[in-house]
N, C-alpha and C positions, 0 to 999 in steps of 0.2 A: 536721386540714388533709390533703386526699386527695395521695398521694405522685404527682404527674403534672408534664406540663409543657405540657399542652393549652392552658393559658392562663397564661402566664409573668405579664403584668401584673397580673393579679388575685392571684396567689400572692404576688408582691412587694409589692403595696398590704397584703395582710394581714399580711405579715412586718413592716413599717414600723408598722403601728398596734399590735403586739403588745409588751408589755413581758416581757423576758426575765431569768430569773435567771442562766442560763448560755448561752453560745454556744460550741459545739465546732466548731474549723476543722480539716477534714480528714475525707473520709468513707471512709477505710480501714477495716480491721477495729478498729484501736486507738480510733478515732473514734467508730464505729458502737456498740462494746460500752460505751464511756463514755457516749454518750447513751442507752442504754438504761439503765443503771446510776442514772444522774441522774433520768431521767424516772420511774423506780420508785420513787424516794425522796420525789417530790412535787415537784421542781424543775421549773419551766418552761423547756425546753431547745430551743435550735436548733442545728442542724448545717448548716454551709456547705462544700461541696465546688466546687473551681473547675474539674474535669472530671467525667466519669462518676464515680458511686458504683464505689469497689472498682476504680477504673481501673489501679492499679499490678499488681493480681493478677486482673484481668478474663479473662486469656488462659490462664492457667496453674492447676495445683495445687500446694499445698505438700506436700512430701515430708519427713515429720519422720525424717529420718535424721541419727542422732548420729554426729559426726565419730569420737569417741574410745571409743564404748560400743556395743555391740549393743543392741537392744531388751529383751532378757533380762537385761542387766547394770544397767539402769536402776533407781534406788530404787523402792521398793514404792508410795510417795506418787505419784511421776511415771506409775507403770503405772495407777494408781486413776484419775488425772486423765484420762489417754487414753481409758481405757474409759467414763468419764463421758461424755466427748464423743461417742465412739462411740455410745452409747446415746440420746443426746438429739440428736443432728444427723442421724439417718437416713442419707440417701444420700449426704449432705455429707460423711461421714467413714467411712472403711473401714479395718479391718486386712487387710493383703496378706501372707500368707506368703511368704516370700522365700530366696533364697540368698545368703548374704554371701561373697564371693570374696577371699581375699587373694592378690593375684595377682602378687607380686613375682617369683616363679620360673615356677610351671607355669600353660600356657595351659588354658583350658578345650577340651578336644578333644570331636569328636563321640560318642565313648565314654563320657566323663563325661555329656555331654548326655543320651544314650539312658538312663542310669542315673536321673536326675533327673527326665525328663519324666514318667513315671507318677506322681510324686507331686504333681505340680502340674497336674492336668488344668484345662482351661478352667473347669469348675464349681465348681472348689476356689477359685478366685480370689475369689469373691464370698462364701466362708465365712469363719466366725470363725476365727481362728488355731488355737484348741483342736481343731478338727475336723480338722486335718492334722498328722499326728505321724509321727515316723520310727521304725521298730522297732528292736530291738537290733540285729538284722543289719544293717540299713541303716545304722545309726550307724557300727558297726564298718567298714563298707565305705567310708564317707566319711571315717573318721579315717585309713585307709590313704591317702587321697589327700592329706590334711594341708593343703589350702587352703579347704575349704569349711565354713561354719557355717550351721545353720538359724535363720533370724532372721525378724522380723517388720518390715514397713514401715506404718506409720501414715501414711495419705493423707487430706488433707482440701481440700476444694473452699473456698478462703478466700473468694473472690467470693461464692459462693452463702450462705454463713454472714454475711458482711457486709452483703449485701442483706436477707437475712431479719431480722437485728437492726435495721436502720432501718426496715423495714416493720412490726415488732413495736413499735418506739418510736413511730412514728406513728399506730398503733391505740391508744396509750396518752396521745394527745394532744400529742405532741412534734412540731416542725417539723423539716422538711429541705429542703434545696434544692440542686441541683447546677448546674454551668455559671455559679457566681457566684465570683468571686476576691476575697480580702480583701486591700486595697491597704494599709491602715493601721489601727492602734489606738491611740486617744488617750485618755489617763485624764482624766475631767472632776470627779472628787472621789474621796472615801475609797470610795464605794460605787457609782460608777457610770463607765463607759467607752463611748466611741464607737466602733464598728467600721465602717470605710469598705469598702463593697463595689462591684464593678465587674461587672455582668451581662454575661457573656461571649457572650450570644445577642444581646441588644439594644443593648448598650454602654454603658447607662445607669448612672450612679454614685448610690448611695444611702448613706444612714448608718443603721445598727440599733443601737439603746442596749441595753446590758446592764450587770449588776453584775459578772459574772465571765467571763473567756474562757480555755477551754483550747485549747492550741495543739498538735493533734495531726495536724500535717501530715507527719510521718515523720523518719525518721533523716536522710535525704537531702535535707531542705529547712530548714536552719537560718536562711534568710534573714529570717523573721519574727521569730525570736529575737535576731538581729543588730540590727535596726531597734529593737527594744524596748529591749534592755539596752544597746545600744551598745558591744558588745565582742565579740571574734569567740569561735565556739564550734566545737569539732571533734567531730564524731560520725562513727564509722568502722563502718558496718554492711559486710556482705559483698555482692556481686551474685550474683544466680542467674539461671543460662541455662537454657532449655528448648528442645528441639526435637522435633518428631514425625516419626518414621521410618515411611513406610509399611509395610505388611506385604510388599510386594514386594522390599523392600530388606533388611528385617531382621525374623526371626520368631522369638521365643521364647514358651514357654508360661507363664514363671513370673519374678516380678522377680528382678533380680540387681543385687547392689551390688559395685562394684569399688572395692577400697582398696589402697593402699600398692604401686602399680605405678609404672612409668615416669612416668606422669603422677601427680604429687604429690597431686591432690585427688580425693575422693571421686566417682566418677560410679554414678549409678543408672539402670537400663533398667526400666521398669514396663509392661508389656504391657496395652493397653486395645484399645476395640473399632476405633478407626481405624488404628492402628498401634503402635509402641512409643515411649513418652515418655522422652526421655534429658534428664537433669537434671546440672547440676554446679554449683558455686559457686566464686568468686574473690574474695579480698580487694579491697576497693574500692579500695586503692590502686595496683592493678594495671591500667595502661591498656591494654588489648587490645580489639580489635574483636570482635564477636560471630563474625564468620568465622574469626578466628584461633584463638579458643576451641574453637570448632566442630571445625577441622582437628587441634587437639590431642586432642580427645575422640575423634574418628574413628581416630586413629592407635591410641590406647590400647584402643578397642573391637576393632579389627583384630588387635592383638597379642594380646589376650586370647582372641579367638574368631577364630581364623586362617582359619575357612571362610567368614568375612563380608567382604565388600566394599561399603562405604557410597558410594553416588553423592550429594554434597552438593547437587546440583542438584535432587534429588527430596525435600529434606528441609523440612519446615515450621518456621520459626524463629519462637518466641514472643518477646514483648517481656522484655528484660532487666529484672529488678526488684531492689530492695534489700530486704534482710531482716536480723533482729536475729543476729548471730552466736552460733553455741551457746555459745561459751565465756562469754558473756554471761549465762549460766544461774546462774551464782554470784551476781550482783546483778540478778535480772530485773525489778525494780520501781522502776527510776530515774526520778526527776521533779525538778524545780526550779521555783523561782518567779521568772519573768522581771521581773516587777514586783509591785505590790501586788495587781493585779487580774488578772494573767495567769500561768496555771499552764503550763509547758511540758513535756509528757510525750514519753519517748523511745521509746516502745513496747517490747513485750514479745514472745518468742516465742509462737506459737499455742497452745501447751500450757498456756500461763499467760494467754491473753487474760482469761479471765473475773475470776481473781483481780487482774490488773493493774486492771480497770476498778474493781473493789472498793476498791482502795487508793486510787485517784484521786478515786472518789467520797467516800471517808471525809475525804479530805484537804479537798475542795471544801467539803462540808457543815461540817467543822470550823471553816473560816472564817468560813462563815454565822453559826454557832453563837456564836463569840467576838465577831463583830462587831454581830450583831443579838439576841444571846440567843434565838435560833430554834432549836430542836432538832428537826433533821430524822432521819427514821427511819435507822437504821443498817443496813448491808447484810448480807443472807444470800443469797449467790449461789447456794447449792446448791437454794434454792426458786425461782429466778428463771432459767430455762433456757429458750431458745427451742426448741421440738421440732416435728418434723413431726408431723402427724396420722398415726396407724396406719390404713392402707388394707387392706381385707379384700382377700386375693388370691382370685381366680376359679379354680376347679378346672383348667380347660384354656382359658386366655384365648387369643382368637386374636391375630394377629399386630397388627391394629390395636388391639385391646383392651388390649395389652401397653403399646403406645406411648402410649395415653391414661392408662394407670395411671402411667406413667413421668412423664409431664408433669404429672399431679395431684400426685403425690409431690414432685416437684422444685419446683414453685411453691407448694406447700400450697394447692391448688384444690380446692374441695368439688365435689360431682357438679351441683349446680343453677348454680353459677357457670361451670363448664366448659360446660354445655350452653347458658348464654346466650351465652358466646364463640363456641360453635360455629354457633349461629344467626346471630350476627352476621358471623361468616366466610363462611359459606354464601350470604348476600346479597351480598358484595363479591367473591367468586370470579370473576365473570363481568368485572367490570372490573380486578381485580388477579390475574392468575392464578399465584398462589403456592401451594406445596404446603400441604395444608391444616393440619397440625399446625404446620408452621413458622409460618403465618399466625396460628394461635391463640397461638402463643409471641411473635409480634410484637405483635399487638395487645394482650395481657396486660402486655407489658413496657412499651410506651409509656403505657398507663392507669394502672398500678399499680406501676412500677417507676421511673419517672421518665426514661427514656432520651429524648433529643432527637436526636441525631446518628446517622445511619445506620451510620457507622464504630464507634460504640460498641455497636450492636446486634449487629453482625457479629463483633466482638471477643469478645461475649459467647457467641454461637454458636459459635465456634470453640474455645472453652475445653473441648474435647473434652466437648461436651453430651450431652444424652440420645440424640439421634436423629442418624446419620449422613447428614446432607444433603450432596449434592455440591454445591461452591460453583461455580455458573455464572453468566456474565454476564447472561442475560435474567432469571434469578430476582432477582440483586442490583438490576437496573434497576426491577423492579416494587416491591421492597421500598423503594427511593428514592421512585418515584412515589406510592406509598401513604403514606409518612411525609409526604411534600410535601401530601397533600391533608389528613391527619389533624391535621398540626401547624400548618397554613397557612403554611408557608415561603415566603418571597419569592422572586422570581427569582435575586437575588443568593445567597441562603441555598442554593437548590437547586444553583446552579453551583457553590458552594465546597464543599458536602459532597460532591458526587458527584466533584470533584477528589480530595477527602481519600480517599473510599473507592479511587478509582483507585490512588492512591500507596500506600494500604495493602496493596491485593491485589499490586500489582507488587513491594513489598518482600519479601513473603512467598513470591513467586513462584506466586501463585495466578492462575486464569483472570480475566482482567479483562473490559472490555467490549469 
C-alpha cells in the first residue's frame, strides 16, 4: 500500500479488508522500528498513528548527551552501537566534536573562546570526531583552565529515521496510516481482537481485526494500558525542551555542554545552519512552563558566557517532548503484557532502538509460536538496517546542485524520481508560486510520506531541515492552497487547517498571515 493520504477512503477500505497478524499503535520511533522488525519476520503488520508520523519529534533533533558520563567514558559496546548508527543513517546521524564545560566556578571568557575557536572551524563540524584532535600543548593549556573537556555529541534526527523506517516497512508490504485514533481494543477470543479506530480527518469509526496488538504510544500515554488492564500505571519520562537562537543573538562555532552550574540540569548549545540549538531536560514531575524553563536556561547561558545577552522574543521555541530518562539505561528493554493479545512497550533510548525492536519482535513471534506452532524467523538486526544510498559527490557542485544533492540524500530519492518531481513542480509553479526546492519537498511529502495537514508539513520543515527557507505568510498561504487542491480539502477543512497554521506560527513568534 502506498504511503499517502490522497485518497483516505480507499486506503481505509483496504485496511478493513485485510487480515493482520499484528497492529502497532503509535507512529514514533519505537512503533516504526517494531513495525519494520515484525514485517521483516513475515508477519502482516499495520501501524496506526493518531497524529502525524513522528509528531513528538518532528520539530527537534535528539542530542545524545549522557548526564553522568562524557562520550569518551561510555562502554565500548555503546560506542560501537553509536558508530553503527552513524554509518547506516547517513545525514540523519552525526558525531559533533564539542567542548564539555564544568561551569560551577569559572565562566567562559572571550580569552578562552579565542583559544578554542581555531580547533572548531565550521568545516570541522561535519567531520568525524577522529579528525579533530588536541595536541599535547593544547591539552596542557586546557588543563590549566580546569573546567573544559574535549568530548563528542552524537546528534540524531529522530523524525527522519522514524519516517524512513515506516517507508521501508511499507516497501516490504506493511501498512501504515496516520490521523487515525485507536479508541478501544476488545478481545474476541484467544487468537483475535478488535481494534476500534476513529478517522481524525473524516470522523468515521471502523473496526479492524488482528491477532496481536503492540501498544507503542509512548511513555507519556498510559491511557490505553489503563483501559485494557483496569489498573493505574505510572511511567515517568523526562521532558526535553529545545529552542533555536538566531545567529544575531548567539554565535558559537563549536558545540558546548554546560554541566554542574547554578542551573542544576545539563544545557547543550549546538551550532546549526540557522542558528544555535539550545536544549535541556527536566524531570516529568516538574510543573514549569516552557517560558519559565527558557528563562532559567537564559540566566545560566548569560552567567557562563557573560558577553552574551539573549532576547527571548527572538528565540524560536520547539515543541516540548518526552524522552526516556538516561538513568533507564540499566533496564533499557522493559515491556509487559497488558492482556493476552496486547503487549505494551515502554520505549528505549535512541541508541538502543534497534535492539529494543528486536526484543519485542522476539516476544511477539514467541507467542505466535507457542499458540500456533508456527516458527517465524528470528531477528538479526545487524543485517536489517535502513540506510541511505551513497550519492556520488560532484567535483565542484553549484549552489543549486548542492541543494538537489541534499534533498535527494535526505529523502533517499533517486535521480529519475527527482526529475519527475521537478517536471511536476515546473507545471504547477505558475499557479502556486512556491520556492522550487520547497515545492518538490512538499509534493514528495504529500505523495510518499503521508502528510495531510499543512501545520504538520511546516513542523517538519522547521525541524532544522536541509534548506534555510524564510517563513513568510505568502509562501505559507500558497502551501495551504496547493494542499487544498491536491488533497481535495473541504471548505471546513481549509478553514480549520488555516487557523491551525496561524496558531502554530503565532505560538512560535513567526510571521503569520
